[in-house]
C-alpha positions in Angstrom: -0.1 0.1 0.0 1.4 3.3 -1.0 1.4 5.7 2.2 1.7 9.0 0.7 -2.0 9.7 1.2 -1.4 9.8 5.0 1.2 12.7 5.3 -1.6 15.4 6.6 -1.8 12.8 9.6 1.5 13.6 10.6 2.2 17.2 9.9 0.6 18.1 13.3 1.1 16.4 16.8 -1.5 14.5 18.6 -3.3 13.5 20.3 -5.6 12.2 17.7 -9.1 10.8 17.2 -9.2 7.8 15.1 -12.8 6.5 14.1 -14.1 4.0 11.7 -17.7 3.8 10.6 -19.5 1.2 8.7 -22.0 2.7 5.8 -22.7 -0.7 4.1 -26.0 -1.0 5.4 -29.0 0.9 3.5 -32.4 1.0 4.8 -35.1 3.5 5.6 -33.7 3.8 9.4 -30.2 4.6 7.7 -30.1 8.3 8.6 -31.4 7.9 12.2 -28.9 4.9 12.6 -26.0 7.1 11.5 -27.3 10.1 13.8 -27.0 7.4 16.8 -23.7 6.3 15.5 -22.4 9.9 15.5 -23.4 10.7 19.0 -21.8 7.1 20.2 -18.6 7.7 18.8 -18.1 11.2 20.2 -19.2 10.1 23.3 -16.6 7.3 23.4 -13.9 9.5 22.4 -14.8 12.0 25.2 -14.7 9.2 27.8 -11.2 8.7 26.6 -10.1 12.1 27.0 -10.5 13.8 23.9 -11.5 17.6 23.8 -15.0 18.8 22.9 -14.2 20.4 19.9 -12.7 17.1 18.4 -15.6 15.3 19.6 -18.1 17.8 17.9 -15.9 17.6 14.8 -16.2 13.9 14.6 -19.9 14.0 15.4 -20.5 16.5 12.5 -18.9 14.4 10.1 -20.4 11.4 10.5 -23.9 13.2 10.7 -22.9 14.3 7.5 -23.0 10.8 6.3 -26.7 10.3 7.1 -27.6 9.9 3.4 -24.4 8.7 2.1 -24.5 5.7 -0.3 -21.0 4.6 0.3 -21.1 0.8 0.0 -18.5 -0.1 2.9 -17.4 2.7 5.2 -15.1 5.9 6.3 -12.4 6.1 8.5 -12.1 9.8 10.0 -9.3 11.2 11.5 -9.4 14.3 13.6 -7.5 16.7 16.1 -7.9 19.8 17.4 -11.3 20.3 16.5 -10.8 19.5 12.9 -11.1 16.4 10.5 -8.0 16.3 9.0 -8.3 13.1 7.0 -11.6 11.2 5.8 -10.6 8.2 3.3 -13.2 6.0 2.1 -12.9 2.3 3.1 -13.0 -0.5 0.2 -14.4 -2.9 2.8 -16.5 -2.6 5.9 -15.0 -2.5 9.2 -16.7 -5.2 11.4 -18.0 -2.8 13.9 -18.0 1.1 14.2 -15.3 2.0 16.7 -13.4 5.2 18.0 -10.0 5.6 19.7 -8.3 8.7 21.1 -4.3 8.3 21.2 -0.9 9.7 20.9 -0.8 8.7 16.9 -3.6 7.9 14.2 -4.8 4.5 14.3 -3.7 3.8 10.7 -3.2 0.4 10.6 -6.5 -0.9 9.9 -6.5 1.0 6.8 -4.0 -1.7 5.3 -7.0 -4.2 5.5 -9.9 -2.0 4.9 -8.6 0.5 2.3 -4.9 -1.1 1.3 -5.2 -3.8 -1.1 -8.0 -2.8 -3.2 -7.3 -4.1 -7.0 -8.6 -2.3 -9.7 -10.1 -4.5 -12.5 -11.3 -3.7 -16.1 -14.3 -5.7 -16.8 -14.4 -6.4 -20.6 -17.8 -7.3 -22.0 -16.9 -9.0 -25.3 -19.2 -10.0 -28.1 -18.2 -10.3 -31.8 -19.4 -6.9 -32.4 -17.0 -5.0 -29.8 -16.5 -4.7 -26.3 -17.7 -2.4 -23.6 -15.1 -1.7 -20.7 -16.1 -1.1 -16.8 -13.8 0.1 -14.1 -14.5 -1.6 -10.9 -12.9 -1.3 -7.5 -14.1 -1.7 -4.0 -15.5 1.7 -4.1 -17.8 0.7 -6.7 -17.9 0.8 -10.8 -17.6 3.3 -13.8 -17.9 3.4 -17.6 -14.2 3.1 -19.1 -15.2 3.3 -22.7 -15.0 0.5 -25.2 -14.7 -0.5 -28.9 -16.9 -1.2 -31.8 -15.5 -3.5 -34.7 -16.8 -4.5 -38.1 -20.4 -4.9 -38.1 -20.9 -7.3 -40.9 -21.1 -10.2 -41.2 -20.8 -11.4 -37.7 -23.2 -14.3 -36.9 -22.3 -17.9 -38.2 -24.9 -20.2 -39.6 -25.6 -24.1 -39.6 -25.8 -24.6 -43.0 -23.4 -26.7 -45.0 -24.1 -25.2 -48.5 -20.9 -23.9 -50.3 -22.0 -20.5 -50.5 -23.0 -20.7 -46.8 -19.5 -22.0 -46.0 -18.3 -19.2 -47.9 -20.3 -16.8 -45.6 -19.0 -18.5 -42.5 -15.3 -18.0 -43.6 -16.1 -14.0 -43.9 -17.6 -14.0 -40.5 -14.2 -15.5 -39.3 -12.6 -12.8 -41.2 -14.8 -10.3 -39.6 -14.2 -11.6 -36.2 -10.4 -11.8 -36.2 -9.5 -8.0 -36.8 -12.7 -7.2 -34.1 -11.1 -9.6 -31.6 -7.4 -7.7 -32.4 -9.1 -4.3 -32.1 -10.6 -5.3 -28.7 -7.4 -6.4 -27.5 -5.5 -3.3 -28.5 -8.1 -1.2 -26.9 -8.2 -3.2 -23.9 -4.4 -2.5 -23.6 -4.8 1.2 -23.8 -7.5 1.0 -21.2 -5.3 -1.0 -18.8 -2.3 1.7 -19.4 -4.3 4.5 -18.8 -6.4 3.3 -15.6 -3.4 1.3 -14.2 -5.8 -1.6 -13.8 -4.4 -4.6 -11.6 -6.4 -6.9 -13.4 -8.5 -7.5 -16.7 -11.5 -9.5 -16.3 -13.0 -10.9 -20.0 -16.8 -11.7 -20.0 -18.4 -13.4 -23.1 -18.5 -16.7 -24.8 -15.5 -19.0 -24.4 -14.4 -18.6 -28.0 -14.7 -14.7 -27.7 -12.9 -14.5 -24.6 -10.0 -16.6 -25.5 -9.4 -14.9 -29.1 -9.1 -11.7 -27.0 -6.8 -13.1 -24.4 -4.6 -14.4 -27.0 -4.3 -11.3 -28.7 -3.5 -8.9 -25.5 0.5 -8.1 -25.1 2.3 -10.5 -23.4 2.9 -8.1 -20.3 -0.8 -8.5 -19.5 -1.1 -12.1 -20.0 -0.7 -12.5 -16.1 -3.4 -9.8 -15.3 -5.9 -11.7 -17.7 -8.9 -13.4 -15.7 -11.7 -15.3 -17.8 -15.2 -15.1 -16.0 -16.9 -18.3 -16.0 -20.4 -16.6 -15.8 -21.4 -14.1 -19.1 -23.1 -10.7 -19.1 -26.4 -10.8 -17.0 -25.7 -13.5 -14.7 -26.3 -12.8 -11.1 -23.0 -14.9 -10.6 -20.6 -12.4 -12.4 -20.6 -9.8 -9.7 -19.3 -13.1 -7.4 -16.5 -13.9 -10.3 -15.3 -10.4 -10.1 -14.9 -10.6 -6.1 -13.3 -13.9 -6.4 -10.5 -12.5 -9.1 -9.8 -9.5 -7.0 -9.5 -11.7 -3.8 -7.1 -13.9 -5.4 -5.5 -11.2 -6.5 -4.9 -9.9 -2.9 -4.1 -13.2 -1.6 -1.3 -13.8 -4.4 0.2 -10.7 -3.7 0.6 -11.0 -0.1 2.0 -14.7 -0.5 4.7 -13.1 -3.1 5.7 -10.4 -0.9 5.7 -13.1 2.1 7.9 -15.3 0.1 10.1 -12.4 -0.8 10.4 -11.4 3.2 11.2 -15.1 4.2 14.1 -15.4 1.7 15.5 -12.2 2.7 15.6 -12.7 6.3 18.2 -15.5 5.9 21.5 -13.8 6.1 24.0 -13.8 3.4 27.4 -15.3 3.4 28.5 -12.2 4.9 25.9 -12.3 7.7 23.6 -9.7 6.4 19.9 -9.9 5.9 17.5 -8.3 3.6 14.7 -8.4 6.4 14.2 -7.9 10.0 11.5 -8.8 12.5 10.8 -8.1 15.9 10.1 -4.5 17.6 13.8 -3.9 18.3 15.1 -4.6 15.0 12.4 -2.7 13.1 12.7 0.4 15.6 16.6 0.4 14.6 15.8 0.0 10.9 12.9 2.9 10.9 15.2 5.2 12.9 17.8 4.8 10.1 15.3 4.9 7.0 16.1 1.5 6.1 12.5 0.2 5.7 11.2 -0.5 2.2 8.1 -2.2 3.1 6.4 -3.0 6.2 4.6 -6.4 6.7 2.0 -6.6 9.3 -0.2 -9.0 10.5 -2.6 -6.8 12.7 -3.4 -9.8 15.1 0.0 -10.4 15.9 1.3 -9.9 19.6 4.1 -7.4 18.7 1.4 -5.1 16.6 0.1 -3.4 20.1 3.2 -3.6 21.8 3.8 -0.5 23.5 6.9 1.6 22.3 7.9 5.5 22.9 7.6 8.4 20.3 8.9 11.8 20.1 7.7 14.5 18.1 9.3 13.7 15.0 8.9 10.1 13.3 12.7 9.6 13.7 12.3 9.9 17.1 11.1 6.2 18.0 12.3 3.8 21.0 11.4 0.5 22.5 12.2 2.3 26.0 11.3 5.8 27.1 15.0 6.2 28.5 16.3 5.3 24.7 14.4 8.4 23.4 16.0 10.6 26.1 19.4 9.4 25.2 18.7 10.4 21.8 18.0 13.9 23.2 14.4 13.9 22.6 12.9 15.6 26.0 9.0 14.9 25.4 7.7 11.4 24.7 4.6 9.4 24.5 3.8 6.2 24.4 2.5 4.7 21.1 1.4 1.0 19.8 4.1 -0.1 17.9 2.6 -0.8 14.4 1.4 2.9 14.3 4.5 4.3 15.3 6.2 2.0 12.6 3.6 3.3 10.0 4.4 6.9 10.7 8.4 6.2 10.0 7.2 4.4 7.0 5.1 7.5 5.9 8.1 9.9 6.6 10.6 7.7 4.7 8.1 7.1 1.7 8.3 3.3 2.2 5.2 1.0 1.7 3.3 -1.1 3.9 1.3 -4.6 3.6 -1.1 -6.6 5.5 -0.4 -10.0 5.0 -3.1 -11.7 6.7 -4.5 -12.9 3.5 -1.5 -14.9 2.5 -1.3 -18.5 3.5 -0.3 -19.3 7.0 3.4 -21.2 7.2 4.2 -23.7 9.7 5.8 -20.9 11.6 3.7 -17.6 11.7 5.7 -14.9 9.7 6.9 -12.2 10.5 7.3 -13.5 14.2 5.3 -11.2 16.4 3.3 -10.0 13.5 5.7 -7.1 12.4 8.5 -7.7 9.8 10.0 -5.6 7.0 11.9 -5.9 3.7 15.1 -3.6 3.9 16.4 -1.0 1.4 19.8 -2.2 2.4 21.3 -4.9 4.9 
């Protein structure tokens, strides 16, 4: 996950209110339920010590979602009476919750908004194709292409003239498939889609698939159900979920290989809070790998005003010259450091479990240098 959008959260000191709200339910009672949620979240923050202005800002922001049709949810990060960032979620949180702490509670975004594959769904037929852009936030028209219009339909006759007609049909479809493949390749480049999902008859899907540039072949999924099938949405979501799983598995494999020291005793990956804290202070982290349910994720560390001011013990910060310090969760402190050094982060919860859960404790990192 590219963490650049989180920069506004670390331009000001805390404490911070972090709120996650489910907006996936849409009924006649939704406006009233969201008002109740707004009051409940503001009350929770106040009980945790949040200032009145920040509680009011959060309550107002949630009340503004009364008539929202967002399919999943919203995260809200507020301080000093202002909502600083409110990204939409690609997956609904299990429940509404709020937290008041020294740092924004950003780690849940890795699962709720991080790995959200964008895909182009291509509805293919012999006349052309329509393209639809889909993500966890919804769908949008992405254009299409129209090929040669005549002749496009085969017949079942065995008459010589009809066989000649069928040959002309084939000669029409082949250029159409090539035009669709070319247009789809351009669409992928423009949208930077992670997946291309082909919908249509088996032969038509295959013809387009074969004509796509080789660089795109690994991105292609052929949907088993056609246009109009109620199962097509399931096909798309399964393809997106599989993409997330494969991505997490690949990064975890890289981590497992990199943590083995080379001939000189240097490793390209670290795990465990002390090693990660040291790597973060030196800007050596290239990508954080987090299992949010790991015991190290909520381990307490100490932070100063700057992202580089991070230590396992409070006395360590004083030794670094920092006079002001606050306790924070290890995962959120490491994400702050990752944002400051332009590193990425990834939840590996979707990756297959290994015999020994990795990274150990739930926190690890691939390094820029050993």
